[in-house]
C-alpha atoms as a printed R data frame, in Angstrom:
   type eleno elety resid chain resno       x      y      z
1  ATOM     1    CA   MET     A     1  87.599 65.447 43.414
2  ATOM     2    CA   LEU     A     2  87.099 61.743 44.012
3  ATOM     3    CA   THR     A     3  87.471 60.551 47.594
4  ATOM     4    CA   VAL     A     4  88.156 56.843 48.134
5  ATOM     5    CA   THR     A     5  87.429 55.407 51.569
6  ATOM     6    CA   ASP     A     6  89.923 53.086 53.264
7  ATOM     7    CA   GLU     A     7  87.259 50.356 53.146
8  ATOM     8    CA   ALA     A     8  87.017 50.784 49.362
9  ATOM     9    CA   LYS     A     9  90.806 50.664 48.992
10 ATOM    10    CA   THR     A    10  90.917 47.433 50.987
11 ATOM    11    CA   HIS     A    11  88.099 46.007 48.851
12 ATOM    12    CA   LEU     A    12  89.975 46.974 45.673
13 ATOM    13    CA   LYS     A    13  93.080 45.169 46.967
14 ATOM    14    CA   THR     A    14  90.939 42.083 47.586
15 ATOM    15    CA   LEU     A    15  89.630 42.248 44.002
16 ATOM    16    CA   ILE     A    16  93.192 42.555 42.677
17 ATOM    17    CA   ASP     A    17  94.353 39.591 44.772
18 ATOM    18    CA   GLN     A    18  91.373 37.451 43.701
19 ATOM    19    CA   SER     A    19  92.132 38.229 40.058
20 ATOM    20    CA   GLY     A    20  95.738 37.052 40.447
21 ATOM    21    CA   LEU     A    21  97.159 40.351 39.152
22 ATOM    22    CA   ASP     A    22 100.768 41.363 39.801
23 ATOM    23    CA   ASP     A    23 101.519 43.828 42.607
24 ATOM    24    CA   ASN     A    24 102.412 46.520 40.052
25 ATOM    25    CA   VAL     A    25  98.933 46.358 38.474
26 ATOM    26    CA   ALA     A    26  96.050 48.432 39.817
27 ATOM    27    CA   LEU     A    27  92.424 48.799 38.805
28 ATOM    28    CA   ARG     A    28  91.558 51.753 36.567
29 ATOM    29    CA   LEU     A    29  88.219 53.516 36.956
30 ATOM    30    CA   VAL     A    30  86.807 53.956 33.447
31 ATOM    31    CA   ALA     A    31  83.636 55.323 31.887
32 ATOM    32    CA   ASN     A    32  81.782 52.802 29.719
33 ATOM    33    CA   GLU     A    33  78.318 52.145 28.281
34 ATOM    34    CA   GLN     A    34  77.023 50.917 31.663
35 ATOM    35    CA   GLY     A    35  78.380 53.941 33.549
36 ATOM    36    CA   LEU     A    36  81.629 53.295 35.394
37 ATOM    37    CA   GLY     A    37  83.753 50.175 35.477
38 ATOM    38    CA   LEU     A    38  87.131 48.819 36.508
39 ATOM    39    CA   GLN     A    39  89.898 47.321 34.401
40 ATOM    40    CA   PRO     A    40  93.452 46.241 35.194
41 ATOM    41    CA   ASP     A    41  96.089 48.830 34.306
42 ATOM    42    CA   THR     A    42  99.185 50.608 35.571
43 ATOM    43    CA   ALA     A    43  99.430 54.226 36.668
44 ATOM    44    CA   LYS     A    44 100.338 56.906 34.153
45 ATOM    45    CA   ASP     A    45 101.850 60.322 34.900
46 ATOM    46    CA   THR     A    46  98.490 62.081 34.461
47 ATOM    47    CA   ASP     A    47  96.594 59.744 36.822
48 ATOM    48    CA   THR     A    48  95.555 60.172 40.397
49 ATOM    49    CA   ALA     A    49  96.660 57.036 42.241
50 ATOM    50    CA   TYR     A    50  95.145 55.662 45.445
51 ATOM    51    CA   THR     A    51  97.115 53.255 47.644
52 ATOM    52    CA   GLU     A    52  96.071 50.500 49.980
53 ATOM    53    CA   PRO     A    53  95.992 51.623 53.646
54 ATOM    54    CA   GLY     A    54  99.272 50.816 55.383
55 ATOM    55    CA   SER     A    55 100.990 49.976 52.109
56 ATOM    56    CA   GLU     A    56 102.504 51.620 49.067
57 ATOM    57    CA   ASN     A    57 100.611 49.328 46.680
58 ATOM    58    CA   THR     A    58  98.493 51.313 44.230
59 ATOM    59    CA   VAL     A    59  94.995 49.825 44.072
60 ATOM    60    CA   LEU     A    60  93.118 52.417 41.977
61 ATOM    61    CA   VAL     A    61  94.099 54.847 39.239
62 ATOM    62    CA   VAL     A    62  91.870 57.524 37.721
63 ATOM    63    CA   ASP     A    63  92.640 59.623 34.665
64 ATOM    64    CA   GLU     A    64  92.561 63.363 35.390
65 ATOM    65    CA   THR     A    65  89.864 63.916 32.722
66 ATOM    66    CA   LEU     A    66  87.494 61.384 34.301
67 ATOM    67    CA   ALA     A    67  88.314 62.669 37.789
68 ATOM    68    CA   GLY     A    68  87.296 66.166 36.679
69 ATOM    69    CA   LYS     A    69  83.994 64.885 35.289
70 ATOM    70    CA   LEU     A    70  83.180 62.987 38.485
71 ATOM    71    CA   GLY     A    71  83.341 66.064 40.691
72 ATOM    72    CA   ALA     A    72  83.098 65.694 44.452
73 ATOM    73    CA   VAL     A    73  82.018 62.089 44.951
74 ATOM    74    CA   THR     A    74  83.062 59.279 47.280
75 ATOM    75    CA   LEU     A    75  83.904 55.702 46.339
76 ATOM    76    CA   GLY     A    76  82.967 53.455 49.225
77 ATOM    77    CA   VAL     A    77  81.667 49.963 49.929
78 ATOM    78    CA   GLU     A    78  78.071 48.974 50.507
79 ATOM    79    CA   GLN     A    79  76.806 45.628 51.724
80 ATOM    80    CA   THR     A    80  74.228 43.891 49.538
81 ATOM    81    CA   ALA     A    81  72.541 40.491 49.620
82 ATOM    82    CA   GLU     A    82  75.280 39.307 47.243
83 ATOM    83    CA   GLY     A    83  78.064 40.701 49.457
84 ATOM    84    CA   ALA     A    84  80.214 43.812 49.481
85 ATOM    85    CA   ARG     A    85  80.331 46.010 46.377
86 ATOM    86    CA   LEU     A    86  81.826 49.348 45.456
87 ATOM    87    CA   ALA     A    87  79.447 52.283 45.336
88 ATOM    88    CA   ILE     A    88  79.813 55.952 44.413
89 ATOM    89    CA   THR     A    89  77.886 58.509 46.435
90 ATOM    90    CA   GLN     A    90  77.599 62.281 46.287
């Protein structure tokens, strides 16, 4: 099961705000040619939804099929020379 740190949820909210997306839009974790990516979307009944700390705003949605493939990993934030970025760790 995917664990999302509070720091990652806050970072996701920042990305949503910077993109000018509506409050009812979250970022969807998707598998693509490069590995994993994010795209704007809304939650579906079969998704796992993660909310911003201290709020009811959904910031990340993950399809149950992808969540099952990910296994026990954590989505967090790491600091790089270019700034903060999301990172998945075992």
